DSSP file (Angstrom, degrees, kcal/mol; ACC not computed):
  #  RESIDUE AA STRUCTURE BP1 BP2  ACC     N-H-->O    O-->H-N    N-H-->O    O-->H-N    TCO  KAPPA ALPHA  PHI   PSI    X-CA   Y-CA   Z-CA
    1    1 A X              0   0    0      0, 0.0     3,-0.0     0, 0.0     0, 0.0   0.000 360.0 360.0 360.0 132.6   19.6  100.9  107.3
    2    2 A X     >  -     0   0    0      1,-0.1     4,-2.3     4,-0.0     5,-0.2  -0.238 360.0-108.6 -74.8 172.2   20.2  101.1  103.5
    3    3 A X  H  > S+     0   0    0      2,-0.2     4,-3.1     1,-0.2     5,-0.2   0.947 121.3  50.7 -66.5 -47.8   22.0   98.5  101.5
    4    4 A X  H  > S+     0   0    0      1,-0.2     4,-2.5     2,-0.2     5,-0.2   0.914 110.4  49.3 -55.5 -43.3   25.0  100.9  101.1
    5    5 A X  H  > S+     0   0    0      2,-0.2     4,-2.5     1,-0.2    -1,-0.2   0.921 111.9  48.1 -62.2 -47.6   25.1  101.5  104.7
    6    6 A X  H  X S+     0   0    0     -4,-2.3     4,-2.3     1,-0.2    -2,-0.2   0.935 112.3  49.0 -60.3 -48.2   25.0   97.7  105.4
    7    7 A X  H  X S+     0   0    0     -4,-3.1     4,-2.4     1,-0.2    -2,-0.2   0.882 109.7  51.1 -59.8 -38.6   27.7   97.1  103.0
    8    8 A X  H  X S+     0   0    0     -4,-2.5     4,-2.4    -5,-0.2    -1,-0.2   0.886 111.3  49.8 -63.1 -40.9   29.9   99.8  104.5
    9    9 A X  H  X S+     0   0    0     -4,-2.5     4,-1.9     2,-0.2    -2,-0.2   0.922 111.1  47.2 -62.2 -46.3   29.3   98.3  107.9
   10   10 A X  H  X S+     0   0    0     -4,-2.3     4,-2.1     2,-0.2    -2,-0.2   0.910 113.6  49.6 -58.2 -48.9   30.3   94.7  106.8
   11   11 A X  H  X S+     0   0    0     -4,-2.4     4,-2.3     1,-0.2    -1,-0.2   0.872 108.5  51.4 -73.2 -31.5   33.4   96.0  105.0
   12   12 A X  H  X S+     0   0    0     -4,-2.4     4,-2.2     1,-0.2    -1,-0.2   0.919 111.0  49.7 -65.1 -38.6   34.5   98.0  108.1
   13   13 A X  H  X S+     0   0    0     -4,-1.9     4,-2.1     2,-0.2    -2,-0.2   0.883 110.6  48.3 -64.3 -38.3   34.1   94.9  110.2
   14   14 A X  H  X S+     0   0    0     -4,-2.1     4,-2.8     2,-0.2     5,-0.5   0.923 113.4  48.7 -66.7 -46.1   36.2   92.8  107.7
   15   15 A X  H  X S+     0   0    0     -4,-2.3     4,-2.1     1,-0.2    -2,-0.2   0.887 112.6  48.1 -63.9 -39.1   38.9   95.5  107.6
   16   16 A X  H  < S+     0   0    0     -4,-2.2    -2,-0.2     1,-0.2    -1,-0.2   0.865 117.5  41.4 -67.2 -39.1   39.0   95.7  111.5
   17   17 A X  H  < S+     0   0    0     -4,-2.1    -2,-0.2    -5,-0.2    -1,-0.2   0.783 132.1  19.9 -75.8 -32.1   39.2   91.9  111.8
   18   18 A X  H  < S-     0   0    0     -4,-2.8    93,-0.4    -5,-0.2    -3,-0.2   0.690  84.7-131.5-117.7 -20.7   41.7   91.2  109.0
   19   19 A X     <  +     0   0    0     -4,-2.1     2,-0.3    -5,-0.5    -4,-0.2   0.566  50.0 157.9  77.3   7.1   43.6   94.4  108.1
   20   20 A X        +     0   0    0     -6,-0.5     2,-0.3    48,-0.1    -1,-0.2  -0.472   7.6 156.2 -70.8 129.6   42.9   93.8  104.5
   21   21 A X     >  -     0   0    0     -2,-0.3     4,-1.8    -3,-0.1     3,-0.3  -0.845  58.3 -84.7-138.2-178.7   43.1   96.9  102.4
   22   22 A X  H  > S+     0   0    0     -2,-0.3     4,-2.3     1,-0.2     5,-0.1   0.829 125.1  52.1 -60.4 -33.0   43.7   97.8   98.7
   23   23 A X  H  > S+     0   0    0      1,-0.2     4,-2.5     2,-0.2    -1,-0.2   0.878 110.1  48.2 -62.3 -40.2   47.5   97.7   99.2
   24   24 A X  H  > S+     0   0    0     -3,-0.3     4,-2.1     1,-0.2    -2,-0.2   0.847 110.7  50.6 -75.4 -30.8   47.4   94.3  100.7
   25   25 A X  H  X S+     0   0    0     -4,-1.8     4,-3.1     2,-0.2     5,-0.3   0.906 110.2  51.3 -69.4 -44.9   45.1   92.9   97.9
   26   26 A X  H  X S+     0   0    0     -4,-2.3     4,-2.9     1,-0.2     5,-0.3   0.962 109.8  50.0 -57.4 -50.1   47.6   94.4   95.2
   27   27 A X  H  X S+     0   0    0     -4,-2.5     4,-2.6     1,-0.2     5,-0.3   0.948 113.2  45.6 -50.8 -51.7   50.4   92.6   96.9
   28   28 A X  H  X S+     0   0    0     -4,-2.1     4,-3.1     2,-0.2     5,-0.2   0.941 114.1  47.6 -56.7 -51.9   48.6   89.3   97.0
   29   29 A X  H  X S+     0   0    0     -4,-3.1     4,-2.7     1,-0.2     5,-0.2   0.923 114.7  44.7 -57.9 -49.5   47.4   89.5   93.5
   30   30 A X  H  X S+     0   0    0     -4,-2.9     4,-1.4    -5,-0.3    -1,-0.2   0.893 114.7  47.5 -64.5 -39.4   50.7   90.4   92.0
   31   31 A X  H  X S+     0   0    0     -4,-2.6     4,-1.7    -5,-0.3    -2,-0.2   0.893 112.8  51.6 -74.9 -38.5   52.7   87.9   94.1
   32   32 A X  H  X S+     0   0    0     -4,-3.1     4,-2.4    -5,-0.3    -2,-0.2   0.944 109.1  47.7 -57.3 -47.2   50.1   85.2   93.1
   33   33 A X  H  X S+     0   0    0     -4,-2.7     4,-2.5     1,-0.2    -1,-0.2   0.761 103.7  60.9 -75.5 -22.3   50.2   85.8   89.5
   34   34 A X  H  X S+     0   0    0     -4,-1.4     4,-1.0    -5,-0.2    -1,-0.2   0.927 110.2  43.1 -65.2 -39.6   53.9   85.8   89.4
   35   35 A X  H  X S+     0   0    0     -4,-1.7     4,-0.8     2,-0.2    -2,-0.2   0.886 111.9  53.2 -61.3 -40.5   53.7   82.3   90.7
   36   36 A X  H >< S+     0   0    0     -4,-2.4     3,-1.2     1,-0.2     7,-0.2   0.929 107.8  50.8 -59.1 -48.0   51.0   81.4   88.4
   37   37 A X  H 3< S+     0   0    0     -4,-2.5    -1,-0.2     1,-0.3    -2,-0.2   0.809 113.7  45.2 -67.6 -24.0   52.9   82.6   85.3
   38   38 A X  H 3< S+     0   0    0     -4,-1.0    -1,-0.3    -5,-0.2     2,-0.2   0.619  89.9 106.3 -93.3  -7.4   56.0   80.5   86.4
   39   39 A X    <X  -     0   0    0     -3,-1.2     4,-1.5    -4,-0.8     5,-0.5  -0.475  66.0-142.0 -77.4 133.6   53.9   77.4   87.2
   40   40 A X  T  4 S+     0   0    0     -2,-0.2     4,-0.2     1,-0.2    -1,-0.1   0.794  98.4  38.8 -67.7 -26.1   54.2   74.5   84.6
   41   41 A X  T  4 S+     0   0    0    112,-0.1     4,-0.4     2,-0.1    -1,-0.2   0.889 129.3  24.7 -91.7 -46.4   50.6   73.5   84.9
   42   42 A X  T  > S+     0   0    0      2,-0.1     4,-2.2     1,-0.1     5,-0.3   0.798 107.2  73.1 -97.1 -29.3   48.7   76.8   85.2
   43   43 A X  H  X S+     0   0    0     -4,-1.5     4,-2.9     1,-0.2     5,-0.2   0.913  98.2  48.4 -50.1 -50.2   51.3   79.3   83.4
   44   44 A X  H  > S+     0   0    0     -5,-0.5     4,-1.8    -4,-0.2    -1,-0.2   0.879 107.8  54.9 -63.1 -38.5   50.5   78.0   79.9
   45   45 A X  H  4 S+     0   0    0     -4,-0.4     4,-0.5    -3,-0.2    -1,-0.2   0.939 115.2  39.8 -58.7 -49.3   46.7   78.2   80.4
   46   46 A X  H >X S+     0   0    0     -4,-2.2     4,-2.4     1,-0.2     3,-1.2   0.904 113.0  53.8 -64.6 -42.3   47.0   81.8   81.3
   47   47 A X  H 3< S+     0   0    0     -4,-2.9    -1,-0.2    -5,-0.3    -2,-0.2   0.754 101.4  60.1 -69.5 -23.0   49.7   82.7   78.7
   48   48 A X  T 3< S+     0   0    0     -4,-1.8    -1,-0.3    -5,-0.2    -2,-0.2   0.718 119.7  27.9 -72.6 -17.3   47.5   81.3   75.9
   49   49 A X  T <4 S+     0   0    0     -3,-1.2     2,-0.6    -4,-0.5    -2,-0.2   0.676 111.4  64.9-120.3 -17.5   44.8   83.9   76.8
   50   50 A X     <  +     0   0    0     -4,-2.4    -1,-0.2     1,-0.2     3,-0.2  -0.924  40.9 162.0-116.7 119.3   46.5   87.0   78.4
   51   51 A X  S    S+     0   0    0     -2,-0.6     2,-0.7     1,-0.3    -1,-0.2   0.795  75.5  40.8 -96.8 -45.6   48.9   89.0   76.3
   52   52 A X     >  -     0   0    0      1,-0.2     4,-0.8     2,-0.0     3,-0.3  -0.936  66.7-172.5-115.0 110.4   49.0   92.2   78.4
   53   53 A X  H  >  +     0   0    0     -2,-0.7     4,-3.1     1,-0.2     5,-0.2   0.813  69.6  72.6 -72.1 -35.9   49.1   91.4   82.0
   54   54 A X  H  > S+     0   0    0      1,-0.2     4,-1.8     2,-0.2    -1,-0.2   0.844 100.8  45.6 -53.1 -43.7   48.7   94.9   83.6
   55   55 A X  H  > S+     0   0    0     -3,-0.3     4,-2.6     2,-0.2    -1,-0.2   0.883 112.5  52.1 -73.0 -36.0   45.0   95.2   82.7
   56   56 A X  H  X S+     0   0    0     -4,-0.8     4,-3.0     2,-0.2    -2,-0.2   0.942 110.4  48.6 -56.9 -51.1   44.4   91.5   83.9
   57   57 A X  H  X S+     0   0    0     -4,-3.1     4,-1.9     1,-0.2    -2,-0.2   0.839 111.9  49.0 -64.0 -32.2   46.1   92.4   87.4
   58   58 A X  H  X S+     0   0    0     -4,-1.8     4,-2.3    -5,-0.2    -1,-0.2   0.911 110.9  49.3 -68.2 -42.3   44.1   95.4   87.8
   59   59 A X  H  X S+     0   0    0     -4,-2.6     4,-2.6     1,-0.2    -2,-0.2   0.909 111.4  49.6 -60.0 -39.9   40.9   93.5   87.0
   60   60 A X  H  X S+     0   0    0     -4,-3.0     4,-2.7     2,-0.2     5,-0.3   0.891 108.1  54.9 -73.9 -30.8   41.9   90.8   89.5
   61   61 A X  H  X S+     0   0    0     -4,-1.9     4,-2.2    -5,-0.2    -2,-0.2   0.963 110.3  45.9 -52.9 -50.2   42.6   93.6   92.1
   62   62 A X  H  X S+     0   0    0     -4,-2.3     4,-2.4     1,-0.2    12,-0.6   0.892 112.6  51.0 -60.0 -44.4   39.2   94.8   91.6
   63   63 A X  H  X S+     0   0    0     -4,-2.6     4,-2.2     2,-0.2    -1,-0.2   0.888 112.0  43.9 -53.5 -50.8   37.8   91.3   91.8
   64   64 A X  H  X S+     0   0    0     -4,-2.7     4,-2.9     2,-0.2     5,-0.4   0.774 111.4  56.5 -74.0 -29.1   39.5   90.4   95.1
   65   65 A X  H  X>S+     0   0    0     -4,-2.2     4,-2.8    -5,-0.3     6,-0.9   0.960 112.4  42.8 -60.5 -49.7   38.5   93.9   96.5
   66   66 A X  H  X5S+     0   0    0     -4,-2.4     4,-0.9     4,-0.2    -2,-0.2   0.909 120.0  42.3 -66.5 -41.3   34.9   93.0   95.7
   67   67 A X  H  <5S+     0   0    0     -4,-2.2    -2,-0.2     2,-0.2    -1,-0.2   0.920 125.2  32.1 -71.5 -45.9   35.2   89.3   97.0
   68   68 A X  H  <5S+     0   0    0     -4,-2.9    -3,-0.2     1,-0.1    -2,-0.2   0.850 136.9  21.4 -88.2 -29.9   37.2   90.1  100.2
   69   69 A X  H  <5S-     0   0    0     -4,-2.8    -3,-0.2    -5,-0.4    -2,-0.2   0.490  92.2-126.1-116.2  -2.5   35.8   93.6  101.1
   70   70 A X     << +     0   0    0     -4,-0.9    -4,-0.2    -5,-0.6   -59,-0.1   0.902  57.1 150.1  53.3  46.8   32.5   93.6   99.2
   71   71 A X        -     0   0    0     -6,-0.9    -5,-0.2    -9,-0.2    -1,-0.1   0.734  51.3-135.5 -76.0 -24.2   33.6   96.9   97.6
   72   72 A X        +     0   0    0    -10,-0.1    -9,-0.1    -9,-0.1   -10,-0.1   0.689  64.4 130.3  73.2  21.5   31.6   96.3   94.4
   73   73 A X        +     0   0    0    -11,-0.3     2,-0.3   -12,-0.1   -10,-0.2   0.800  50.8  75.9 -77.8 -26.5   34.6   97.4   92.3
   74   74 A X        +     0   0    0    -12,-0.6   -15,-0.0   -11,-0.2   -14,-0.0  -0.674  49.2 173.1 -88.7 136.7   34.5   94.4   90.0
   75   75 A X        +     0   0    0     -2,-0.3     2,-0.2     2,-0.0    -1,-0.1  -0.289  39.6 110.9-136.3  46.8   31.8   94.2   87.3
   76   76 A X        -     0   0    0    -17,-0.1     2,-0.3   -13,-0.0    -2,-0.0  -0.465  67.6-116.5-112.9-171.7   32.7   91.1   85.3
   77   77 A X     >  +     0   0    0     -2,-0.2     4,-1.4     1,-0.1     3,-0.5  -0.698  29.5 177.5-124.5  75.8   31.4   87.6   84.5
   78   78 A X  H  > S+     0   0    0     -2,-0.3     4,-1.6     1,-0.2     5,-0.2   0.807  76.7  56.9 -54.0 -30.7   34.1   85.3   85.8
   79   79 A X  H >> S+     0   0    0      1,-0.2     4,-1.8     2,-0.2     3,-0.5   0.959 103.5  53.2 -67.3 -46.2   32.2   82.1   85.0
   80   80 A X  H 3> S+     0   0    0     -3,-0.5     4,-0.6     1,-0.3    -1,-0.2   0.821 110.5  48.0 -54.9 -40.2   31.9   83.0   81.3
   81   81 A X  H 3< S+     0   0    0     -4,-1.4    -1,-0.3     1,-0.2    -2,-0.2   0.836 115.3  44.0 -69.9 -34.7   35.7   83.6   81.1
   82   82 A X  H X< S+     0   0    0     -4,-1.6     3,-1.4    -3,-0.5    -2,-0.2   0.674  92.5  83.2 -96.1 -17.9   36.6   80.3   82.8
   83   83 A X  H 3< S+     0   0    0     -4,-1.8    -1,-0.2     1,-0.3    -2,-0.1   0.921  93.0  45.7 -53.8 -50.5   34.0   78.0   80.9
   84   84 A X  T 3< S+     0   0    0     -4,-0.6    -1,-0.3    -3,-0.1    -2,-0.1   0.501  85.3 120.2 -75.6  -1.3   36.2   77.4   77.9
   85   85 A X    <   -     0   0    0     -3,-1.4     2,-2.2     1,-0.1    -3,-0.0  -0.364  69.8-125.2 -66.0 143.3   39.4   76.7   79.7
   86   86 A X  S    S+     0   0    0     -2,-0.1    66,-2.5   -41,-0.1     2,-0.3  -0.471  71.7 119.7 -82.2  64.2   41.2   73.3   79.2
   87   87 A X        +     0   0    0     -2,-2.2     2,-0.2    64,-0.2    66,-0.1  -0.884  34.7 169.2-131.7 161.3   41.2   72.7   83.0
   88   88 A X    >>  -     0   0    0     -2,-0.3     4,-1.9    57,-0.1     3,-1.0  -0.750  61.1 -54.1-146.6-160.6   39.8   70.2   85.6
   89   89 A X  H 3> S+     0   0    0     55,-3.1     4,-2.6     1,-0.3     5,-0.3   0.859 128.6  61.5 -55.8 -34.3   40.3   69.4   89.4
   90   90 A X  H 3> S+     0   0    0     54,-0.3     4,-2.0     1,-0.2    -1,-0.3   0.887 106.8  44.3 -61.7 -34.7   44.1   69.1   88.9
   91   91 A X  H <> S+     0   0    0     -3,-1.0     4,-2.6     2,-0.2    -1,-0.2   0.887 114.2  49.0 -79.4 -35.7   44.3   72.8   87.8
   92   92 A X  H  X S+     0   0    0     -4,-1.9     4,-2.1     2,-0.2    -2,-0.2   0.851 111.1  51.2 -73.6 -30.1   41.9   74.1   90.6
   93   93 A X  H  X S+     0   0    0     -4,-2.6     4,-2.8    -5,-0.3    -2,-0.2   0.973 112.8  44.7 -70.1 -47.7   44.0   72.1   93.2
   94   94 A X  H  X S+     0   0    0     -4,-2.0     4,-2.6    -5,-0.3     5,-0.3   0.936 112.5  51.4 -58.5 -47.3   47.2   73.7   91.9
   95   95 A X  H  X S+     0   0    0     -4,-2.6     4,-2.3     2,-0.2    -1,-0.2   0.924 113.2  47.1 -55.9 -44.7   45.5   77.3   91.8
   96   96 A X  H  X S+     0   0    0     -4,-2.1     4,-3.2     1,-0.2     5,-0.3   0.961 111.7  49.1 -64.5 -51.1   44.4   76.8   95.4
   97   97 A X  H  X S+     0   0    0     -4,-2.8     4,-1.8     1,-0.2    -1,-0.2   0.852 113.5  45.8 -61.7 -35.1   47.7   75.6   96.6
   98   98 A X  H  X S+     0   0    0     -4,-2.6     4,-2.4    -5,-0.2    -1,-0.2   0.907 116.2  47.9 -69.6 -42.1   49.5   78.5   94.9
   99   99 A X  H  X S+     0   0    0     -4,-2.3     4,-2.1    -5,-0.3    -2,-0.2   0.843 110.9  46.9 -65.2 -37.8   47.0   80.8   96.3
  100  100 A X  H  X S+     0   0    0     -4,-3.2     4,-2.7     2,-0.2     5,-0.3   0.919 114.4  49.1 -76.0 -42.8   47.0   79.6   99.8
  101  101 A X  H  X S+     0   0    0     -4,-1.8     4,-1.7    -5,-0.3    -2,-0.2   0.929 114.1  46.6 -58.7 -41.6   50.9   79.6   99.8
  102  102 A X  H  X S+     0   0    0     -4,-2.4     4,-2.8     1,-0.2     5,-0.3   0.945 112.8  48.4 -66.1 -48.3   50.9   83.1   98.5
  103  103 A X  H  X S+     0   0    0     -4,-2.1     4,-2.4     1,-0.2    -2,-0.2   0.892 110.5  50.4 -59.0 -47.0   48.2   84.4  100.9
  104  104 A X  H  < S+     0   0    0     -4,-2.7    -1,-0.2     1,-0.2    -2,-0.2   0.856 114.8  45.5 -62.9 -35.3   50.0   82.9  103.9
  105  105 A X  H  < S+     0   0    0     -4,-1.7    -2,-0.2    -5,-0.3    -1,-0.2   0.867 121.9  33.1 -74.1 -35.4   53.3   84.5  102.8
  106  106 A X  H  < S+     0   0    0     -4,-2.8     2,-0.3    -5,-0.1    -2,-0.2   0.748 113.3  52.8 -96.4 -22.1   52.0   88.0  102.0
  107  107 A X  S  < S-     0   0    0     -4,-2.4   -88,-0.1    -5,-0.3   -87,-0.0  -0.842  84.5-102.7-124.0 152.5   49.2   88.6  104.4
  108  108 A X    >>  -     0   0    0     -2,-0.3     4,-2.7   -90,-0.2     3,-0.7  -0.260  51.6 -96.3 -58.8 154.3   48.8   88.4  108.3
  109  109 A X  H 3> S+     0   0    0      1,-0.3     4,-2.2     2,-0.2     5,-0.2   0.780 121.6  47.4 -54.5 -35.1   46.9   85.2  109.4
  110  110 A X  H 3> S+     0   0    0      2,-0.2     4,-1.4     1,-0.2    -1,-0.3   0.882 115.3  46.0 -75.2 -30.6   43.4   86.5  109.8
  111  111 A X  H <> S+     0   0    0     -3,-0.7     4,-2.2   -93,-0.4    -2,-0.2   0.917 113.6  51.5 -72.9 -38.6   43.6   88.2  106.3
  112  112 A X  H  X S+     0   0    0     -4,-2.7     4,-2.9     1,-0.2     5,-0.2   0.946 109.9  48.0 -56.8 -51.3   45.1   85.0  104.8
  113  113 A X  H  X S+     0   0    0     -4,-2.2     4,-1.9     1,-0.2    -1,-0.2   0.814 110.7  51.9 -63.1 -33.7   42.4   82.9  106.2
  114  114 A X  H  X S+     0   0    0     -4,-1.4     4,-1.5     2,-0.2    -1,-0.2   0.921 113.9  43.2 -64.9 -48.9   39.7   85.3  104.9
  115  115 A X  H  X S+     0   0    0     -4,-2.2     4,-2.6     1,-0.2    -2,-0.2   0.929 114.1  49.6 -64.8 -47.8   41.2   85.2  101.3
  116  116 A X  H  X S+     0   0    0     -4,-2.9     4,-2.2     1,-0.2    -2,-0.2   0.882 107.0  54.7 -69.8 -35.0   41.7   81.5  101.3
  117  117 A X  H  X S+     0   0    0     -4,-1.9     4,-1.7    -5,-0.2    -1,-0.2   0.935 113.4  43.7 -58.7 -43.5   38.1   80.7  102.5
  118  118 A X  H  X S+     0   0    0     -4,-1.5     4,-2.6     2,-0.2    -2,-0.2   0.864 107.8  57.7 -71.5 -35.2   36.8   82.7   99.6
  119  119 A X  H  X S+     0   0    0     -4,-2.6     4,-2.9     2,-0.2     5,-0.2   0.904 104.9  52.1 -57.1 -42.0   39.3   81.2   97.2
  120  120 A X  H  X S+     0   0    0     -4,-2.2     4,-2.7     2,-0.2     5,-0.2   0.949 109.1  50.2 -57.9 -48.6   37.9   77.8   98.0
  121  121 A X  H  X S+     0   0    0     -4,-1.7     4,-2.1     1,-0.2    -2,-0.2   0.896 112.9  45.9 -57.5 -43.3   34.4   79.0   97.3
  122  122 A X  H  X S+     0   0    0     -4,-2.6     4,-2.7     2,-0.2     5,-0.2   0.931 113.3  48.8 -66.8 -44.4   35.4   80.5   94.0
  123  123 A X  H  X S+     0   0    0     -4,-2.9     4,-2.4     1,-0.2    -2,-0.2   0.887 112.1  47.9 -67.9 -39.1   37.3   77.5   92.9
  124  124 A X  H  X S+     0   0    0     -4,-2.7     4,-2.3    -5,-0.2    -1,-0.2   0.887 112.8  49.8 -61.7 -41.6   34.5   75.2   93.8
  125  125 A X  H  X S+     0   0    0     -4,-2.1     4,-2.2    -5,-0.2    -2,-0.2   0.929 112.4  46.2 -60.7 -50.0   32.0   77.4   92.0
  126  126 A X  H  X S+     0   0    0     -4,-2.7     4,-2.6     2,-0.2     5,-0.2   0.886 111.9  51.5 -63.1 -42.9   34.0   77.6   88.9
  127  127 A X  H  X S+     0   0    0     -4,-2.4     4,-2.8    -5,-0.2    -1,-0.2   0.935 111.0  47.9 -53.9 -51.1   34.7   73.8   88.9
  128  128 A X  H  X S+     0   0    0     -4,-2.3     4,-2.3     1,-0.2    -2,-0.2   0.844 112.5  49.8 -61.7 -37.5   31.0   73.2   89.2
  129  129 A X  H  X S+     0   0    0     -4,-2.2     4,-2.2     2,-0.2    -1,-0.2   0.914 111.2  46.1 -66.3 -43.3   30.2   75.6   86.4
  130  130 A X  H  X S+     0   0    0     -4,-2.6     4,-1.7     2,-0.2     6,-0.2   0.925 114.4  50.3 -71.1 -43.3   32.8   74.1   84.0
  131  131 A X  H  <>S+     0   0    0     -4,-2.8     5,-3.0    -5,-0.2     3,-0.4   0.959 111.0  48.3 -56.9 -48.9   31.5   70.5   84.8
  132  132 A X  H ><5S+     0   0    0     -4,-2.3     3,-1.9     3,-0.2    -1,-0.2   0.897 108.4  52.9 -59.4 -42.1   28.0   71.5   84.3
  133  133 A X  H 3<5S+     0   0    0     -4,-2.2    -1,-0.2     1,-0.3    -2,-0.2   0.807 109.3  51.4 -64.0 -29.3   28.8   73.2   80.9
  134  134 A X  T 3<5S-     0   0    0     -4,-1.7    -1,-0.3    -3,-0.4    -2,-0.2   0.353 125.4-105.8 -88.1   5.2   30.5   69.8   79.8
  135  135 A X  T < 5S+     0   0    0     -3,-1.9     2,-0.5     1,-0.3    -3,-0.2   0.671  82.2 129.4  81.6  18.2   27.3   67.9   80.9
  136  136 A X      < -     0   0    0     -5,-3.0     2,-0.7    -6,-0.2    -1,-0.3  -0.950  42.4-162.4-107.1 118.9   29.0   66.5   84.2
  137  137 A X        -     0   0    0     -2,-0.5     2,-0.2    -3,-0.1    -9,-0.1  -0.885  11.9-152.4-109.0 100.9   26.8   67.2   87.1
  138  138 A X        -     0   0    0     -2,-0.7     2,-0.2   -10,-0.2     3,-0.1  -0.466   2.7-141.3 -77.2 136.5   28.9   66.8   90.2
  139  139 A X    >   -     0   0    0     -2,-0.2     3,-3.1     1,-0.2    -1,-0.0  -0.575  51.3 -63.8 -88.5 164.5   27.4   65.8   93.5
  140  140 A X  T 3  S+     0   0    0      1,-0.3    -1,-0.2    -2,-0.2     3,-0.1  -0.206 128.8  13.6 -48.4 133.2   28.7   67.5   96.9
  141  141 A X  T 3  S+     0   0    0      1,-0.3    -1,-0.3    -3,-0.1     2,-0.2   0.191  97.8 124.5  79.8 -10.1   32.4   66.4   97.2
  142  142 A X    <   -     0   0    0     -3,-3.1    -1,-0.3     1,-0.0     2,-0.3  -0.505  48.5-144.8 -79.2 150.9   32.8   65.2   93.7
  143  143 A X        -     0   0    0     -2,-0.2     2,-0.6    -3,-0.1    -4,-0.1  -0.775  19.0-109.4-112.6 160.1   35.5   66.6   91.4
  144  144 A X        +     0   0    0     -2,-0.3   -55,-3.1    -6,-0.1     2,-0.5  -0.794  36.7 177.9 -85.2 115.1   35.7   67.3   87.7
  145  145 A X        -     0   0    0     -2,-0.6     2,-0.2   -57,-0.2   -57,-0.1  -0.925   7.7-176.1-120.1 103.7   38.1   64.7   86.1
  146  146 A X        -     0   0    0     -2,-0.5     5,-0.1     1,-0.1   -58,-0.1  -0.625  38.0 -87.9 -92.7 154.0   38.3   65.3   82.3
  147  147 A X    >>  -     0   0    0     -2,-0.2     3,-2.9     1,-0.1     4,-0.6  -0.378  39.6-115.0 -62.2 145.1   40.3   63.1   79.9
  148  148 A X  G >4 S+     0   0    0      1,-0.3     3,-1.6     2,-0.2    -1,-0.1   0.850 114.3  62.5 -48.5 -40.8   43.9   64.2   79.6
  149  149 A X  G 34 S+     0   0    0      1,-0.3    -1,-0.3     3,-0.1    -2,-0.1   0.718 100.9  52.7 -55.4 -26.9   43.2   65.1   76.0
  150  150 A X  G <4 S+     0   0    0     -3,-2.9     2,-0.3     2,-0.1    -1,-0.3   0.564 107.4  51.0 -93.0  -7.7   40.8   67.6   76.9
  151  151 A X  S << S-     0   0    0     -3,-1.6     2,-0.6    -4,-0.6   -64,-0.2  -0.746  88.7 -98.2-117.9 166.6   42.9   69.7   79.4
  152  152 A X        +     0   0    0    -66,-2.5     2,-0.4    -2,-0.3  -107,-0.1  -0.806  46.3 169.4 -88.7 124.7   46.3   71.3   79.3
  153  153 A X        -     0   0    0     -2,-0.6     3,-0.1    -5,-0.1  -112,-0.1  -0.995  36.6-110.2-130.1 139.0   48.9   69.2   80.9
  154  154 A X    >   -     0   0    0     -2,-0.4     3,-2.2     1,-0.2  -113,-0.1  -0.284  56.3 -77.9 -53.3 148.2   52.7   69.7   80.9
  155  155 A X  T 3  S+     0   0    0      1,-0.3    -1,-0.2     3,-0.0     3,-0.1  -0.287 121.2  17.8 -53.0 133.4   54.6   67.1   78.8
  156  156 A X  T 3  S+     0   0    0      1,-0.2     2,-0.6    -3,-0.1    -1,-0.3   0.405  97.7 114.0  87.6  -2.8   54.8   63.9   80.8
  157  157 A X    <   +     0   0    0     -3,-2.2     2,-0.2    -9,-0.0    -1,-0.2  -0.896  36.3 154.8-107.5 121.0   52.1   64.7   83.3
  158  158 A X        -     0   0    0     -2,-0.6    -4,-0.0     1,-0.1    -3,-0.0  -0.756  50.9 -55.8-133.1 174.4   48.9   62.6   83.2
  159  159 A X              0   0    0     -2,-0.2    -1,-0.1     1,-0.2   -14,-0.0  -0.263 360.0 360.0 -52.9 140.2   46.2   61.6   85.5
  160  160 A X              0   0    0     -3,-0.1    -1,-0.2     0, 0.0    -3,-0.0   0.404 360.0 360.0 -85.3 360.0   47.4   60.0   88.8
């Protein structure tokens, strides 16, 4: 079996088990980023970097197609885009909470579980990468906590 045949078989199995398709991915991505854009913690981080949202949303649909269905549609470098962001564990926790909430609202349970499991892996990977780039090497279960002055926080919000 070739790599392409193996990928097609895996993708078909994911679709059969979860019902995920491109239309579902687009609904999830658009609903999620609507929430992100209105969020006091995450919205300003994105707004400072994204002027034209439509290309970003299309890129995120390709990303989630690759992540969820192994489609190979995304050809970017997400780590490089995230390394300079003024974020820490608080931002990743909020991102995950919004993503989970959206996935559970937009997707059937099996699809939501599939997306959420992958979102957790992505968040962990990005948090570890940002920590490492800052010279902080996290052990399993540790989180990145940066000084408030190094991250974006809405007025009046500080570390708990």
